[in-house]
Structure formats: C-alpha cells, structure tokens
C-alpha positions, 0 to 999 in steps of 0.5 A: 177571115172573109165571111163571104166572097162573091167571085166572077160576078158582073158588078153593077153599081149605079151609084159609082157608075160601076159595071165590070167583072169583079170579086166582092168580099164581105166581112162583119156585115160590110163590103170589105173589098171589090177586086176587079177580075184580072187584078188578083190571081186566084189562090186558095179560097177557103180555109184559115189564114190571111190573104197572101199577095196575089191571092183572093182572101180566104173566105168561110163561104164562096159563091161563084157568080160567073154569068150573074149580076151582083148589085146593091140590094134591091129597095122597094119603096111601096109595100103593104105589110098589112100588120097590124089589122089584117094579119090574115093577109100579110104580116111584117114577117111574111112580107120580109120573107117575100121580099128577100125571095124576090131579091129585095133587101129593103122595103118600105111599109105603107101606113094604111094599117089598122090602126093607121101608122100615125104615131111614134109607137106604131113606127116602133112596132113595125121596126120591132116586128121587122127586127124579130123576123130578121129578114129584109130591112123594113122601114116605116112610112108614117101617115101625113095626117092623123088617122089618114083622115086628111084633116090634121097633120100627124106628128111627123117629127116624133115619127121621124125621130122613131125611125120613119123614113117618109110620109104618106096617106097611101090609099087616099090622096090628101084632098085638102090643098091647105093641109097638103101645103102645110104638110109640104112646108113642115116636111121641108123643114124636116128634110123628109119626102112626102109620098102622095097617092094622087087621086081626086076623091071626086073622080074616084069610086069606079072599079077600072079605067074609064074608057071604052073597055069599061063601057063594054063591060058595064063597069064604072070607070076611074078617070086618069084626070083624078090622078092628074088633077091632084098631081098638078096641084101638088107639083105647084105646091112642091115648087112653092115650098121647095119640099121633096115630093114623091109620086106613087104608082104613076099610071097615065101618060099625061102624069108622066109628062107633068112630072117631066116638065116639073123636073125641067123647072127644078121641082124636087119631084120623084116618081115610081112605076109598078110592074102591072102598070108597065105590063098590063092594060085595061083590056086584062079586065075583060074576063071580070077577074078581080085579080086585075082590079088595082088602084090606080087602075090599069090603063091604056097601051098608050099609057103603058108606053108612056110610062116605059119612056118615062123610065128610059129618060129618067122622068120616072126615078124608081120601080116599086111594087105596090105589093097589096095583099088581099085574102082569096075570099075577098078577091073572089067577089064580083069585080065591082065589089072586090077590093083593089090590090095585087102582090108582086114582091116575088116576081117584080124583078122578072116583070121589070125585066120583061117590061124594060129589058126584053123590049130594049126600053133600058139596059140593066144598069138603068133598071138596077138604079131604079131599084137601088140608088134612086129609092135609097135617095128618096128615103135618104138612107145609106143603102143602094150602093156597093162600096167598101165600108157600106152595109153588105146588102147585095142582090145576085141576079141571073139575067138569063133565068127563065122561070114560071111564076107560081103564086101558090109557092110564094112566101107571101100569105096572099095569092092575088098575083096577076102574073101567076103562070107567066114565064119571066126572063130573069130572077133574083137568085140570092139576097144578102142582107147585112152580110147574111145570105137570106135567100139562095137559089145558087147553092 
C-alpha cells in the first residue's frame, strides 16, 4: 500500500536533470517510484490490494498535482531560530512551522543565539527541540569560534559528531586572518564548509548602504567595501587551504565578480543571495521604516542586477532567506537605533519567483536547483533530490498562484517582513517531510 500518490505533476529534480510530467509514489517515508505519465494506465487509486499491471498503485491518499510543480523539498541554509535566548522573537518550533508554510522541508539554524551554539550540547539541544516540533528538519550550524568572539576556535569536531552540518560566526565575520586561516585548515580536514558573514568591522557601524540615499537621509552608511575586503581575504585563504567556503548573503556587484573569478580558478567557494537583496534597493529606506534595515544593507539597483545575473550564470549557487525575526517593539525604534533583520521563510519562494522567474532571469529548474540540490551539497546531506529510495521530502508549487503577503497571518512569531502587502506570482501549496504532509493548501 502506497501512503501518498502525487499525480500529474510537473516533476522537476535538478539533481537528476529531470523535468517531466510524472506520478510520485511515497511509502514508509521514502520515494517508492516516479512513473512518467503515459507509461502507466490510470487504474483505481484508493483502497486495499496490490497494484495491478497497467494500473497506478493504490494509495491511502492521492494528491492531484495537475498544473503544479513537484520538486525536492526546499532547503534554506540561513535561518535565525532565536532559541535559546530570544524566544519572544522566534523559537525552533515556530521557525519550523514558518518553514513548512513556505515550502521548506529543511532549514539550517544559525548559531548567534544566547548563549551561542559553540559546543555539542547546544547542537544537541537544537536537534531535540526540532524533533519535538516534528515539522521541518532543522540542521544546526555551529560557531567557528568560541562565543563568536573571533579569537579561539570552537570544538568543531565535537559539534560535527553531535550533528552540526557547517560552521559560521554569522552576524560577525571572523576578523582575525590567523584565526580564519586555521579555521579553514581545520574545516578542510573535517570535510565541512565554513559559512562567512563577510563584513570588515572597521567599515561597519552604519545603518544602511553608504551612498547618495544615506547622505540625503542623514544616516550613517555601511560601505560595500567592508564585505568585499573580507571576501577577498577569505578567497585567498580558501584557495590556499583547499577548504570549502560558503559566502552568506552576497550583496554587492563586486562581490559577485570576485566569486565568479574565484570559481574560475577552481576555489571551492559557494554563495547565496536573499529575496531582499534581489528585490529591494536602498531607496526603500527613504521613509525611515526600520523594516528595511538589514545587514548587509539593501544596496543599489546595479547591485541587484549583478546578483540576478550571478544567479543566472551559476556564480551564486543558493537562494536563502536570512530569516531574522525581531520584536515589534525593537523594530518600532527610530531607524538608526532599530536592530537589523527581516523575516522571509513564508514568502521567499514567491519573492524569488518575482525576482527571477517573472523578469525571465532564469527558469524554474534553475531556481529550484538553487533551493534544493545546491544547498544540500553545501551541507553535504542526502537531501534536495527526488529519487527512488530517497527520503520523501517534497514541495509542491503552484507557479501561477497569485497571492498577497499578510505578515499578520504568518506562523513566525515576528512580523518584520518588508514584503507585507506585496502580491507574489507563485506559492508553495504543499510541504511533505519524510513522507508526511506538514502543510497543505491543495485540499
């Protein structure tokens, strides 16, 4: 007996270069079969008994995905769950709920919690809380340095053994060249990726992108050079060590070009871009609304175009949200004093479709690869693919579902979403984690 049969969907699996109409059968949490439409005649779909020759197998539940995209479960490499330390903003459970509502079956939890996730006990805590929530899979990303202080390497091997999938001091870049060099060397021996928030601390401290808009608004600026200088240093170190290096939330045109050139030299570098850096510019800050305050900041239209081009040509491998919940009280402070951060798990897919599919920057196969197979490769996990025997993490997308973002209805605890009120052109309508339907708008 099949647990779930998804019929008539456009199955897109970039990992196997598949794009065809097919039926997907799921049993015991795994993909049992993928049957190209037309190869099997339609027979009884429900009820008991074994499948007969020329008939689709019987199933406990059937989803007709005609006109919809069926793809591997979406993966977000960059999520701030805020637990432990700021549960009033988000918890692992509410982040996981937001994830499945947005079509994500797997999210990576950043370590800038309180206390930071810099030891095996903290890693185990995240895994336990995610298990209790029983929604999206939550993969812990441990700290590169103890306390995220940038001075002494954390016990990466112990955290890796406990279940960490990568390492980052996200929120802060590792400033010391010596420490970063040693971290890359160590990570290389472990075969794990380091994720870096590239920002030279000496060029930080502002509130928005450095430029004409900041001058006009009287706000201090954050120069793109701060990102580019640390990135340049790290690419040299990554090339020397041969380690895997992942650039978080690229924001500048020059950064994109640096990654492009490094890849051409054979550096093991991957990179991600966010919905807000693909859709918004620093002009959004003109009304002094702190919902648009984010780090790295929204930059120029030229930077946006460079990021889109980077995704189209493969320079940027992954699409990630940098989901960063903040309380309403904090985000209501004046722009210069408000904290950085935006949320985006529940609307990210639609935002990426608006930024990339609508203007013809890329096709659905390219977008889905950047949200499935590519992030799975970064964390070296057997996810992001639809194959017989693989874990049944599946996302069903309506590529023509026009819908309006209502942050007030989000599963997330926070509401600091810059896309509230936007109309988006596509939506995740079902999320299946390990064979279980965790979100369903199909009925």
